[in-house]
C-alpha positions, 0 to 999 in steps of 0.5 A, a space after each residue: 220423811 217426817 210425820 205430823 200429827 195434831 189432834 184436839 177436841 175443842 169445847 163449846 163456848 162456856 161463859 162461866 168456865 173460869 168464874 161465875 159472879 165474882 167481884 173484887 176491888 179495883 186492881 185486885 185479882 178476881 177469884 177463878 174457879 178453874 185455870 184451864 178450859 179443860 181440853 188442852 187447847 188455848 181459847 179466847 177469854 170472854 168476860 161478861 159484867 153484870 152492869 156497866 164496868 169501865 177501865 181495863 182487865 189484865 189477863 195473865 196465863 199461858 198460850 198454847 205453847 206454854 209461853 207466858 201471855 199477858 193481855 190488857 182487855 179494855 172495857 167501857 160497857 155493859 157488854 161482854 169483851 173478848 180477848 185477842 189472845 188465846 189462853 191455854 191457862 188463865 192464872 190471874 184476872 185483875 179487876 178494872 178501876 171502874 168495876 164498882 159493885 158489879 160482878 163478872 162471869 169469866 169464860 172462854 169462846 169456842 175459838 181455840 188453837 192447838 200448840 204450834 207443830 214446828 217443822 224441820 228447818 231447811 227442808 228441800 224440796 219443800 213439800 208438806 201434805 196433810 189431811 184434816 179428819 173430822 171426828 166427833 161433834 160439829 167442828 168448824 176448823 182450819 189450819 194456820 201457819 207461821 213463818 218464824 215470828 209467831 204471827 198466825 196466817 190462815 191456810 189458803 184453802 183449809 180454813 172455816 171447814 166443817 168436813 174432812 179435807 186435804 191440803 198442802 204447803 209448797 212454800 216453806 213455813 216454820 210451823 203449823 197448827 189447828 184452829 177451831 171456831 166451833 166445837 168438835 174433834 179434828 185430827 191433822 195427819 201429814 208428812 214432809 
């Protein structure tokens, strides 16, 4: 049998976690004050402009597993925009064409993920039992799985939970991870 342990404490949303009130010429890099959220997890990035901004931001960094991640984030608004991807590091944000004289705050949401924990291939019979143990804070969390292409799927019963809970997989999965939508500590312990 092999043991699984994934643990993390997701930070609360921080709208200025990477930069406060920065500006740059169209297509130039915005100056970042930090390159990580500080909790060893990957978070969605949120950019809030001081006024109307048009065009696309280009985000570059790494995902929870250390892979290079680049995302084009469209904006045509005075509202905040949020990345689809989860960034463990944010190394560059290029200003959109229509930034003008506006400044932007760059931060992260509480939505975060741990790195993937890859399970041993071809385990037979299939069976993964686990428990998610709520620690400090008030986390809302779940478990996600992927089948080999990196696409995350939510566990059928361990999703959007706020208390300790048990779960299992009875069909093969390639990897599992923890996912948070609200800040706090969770540890996943399991065997397969």
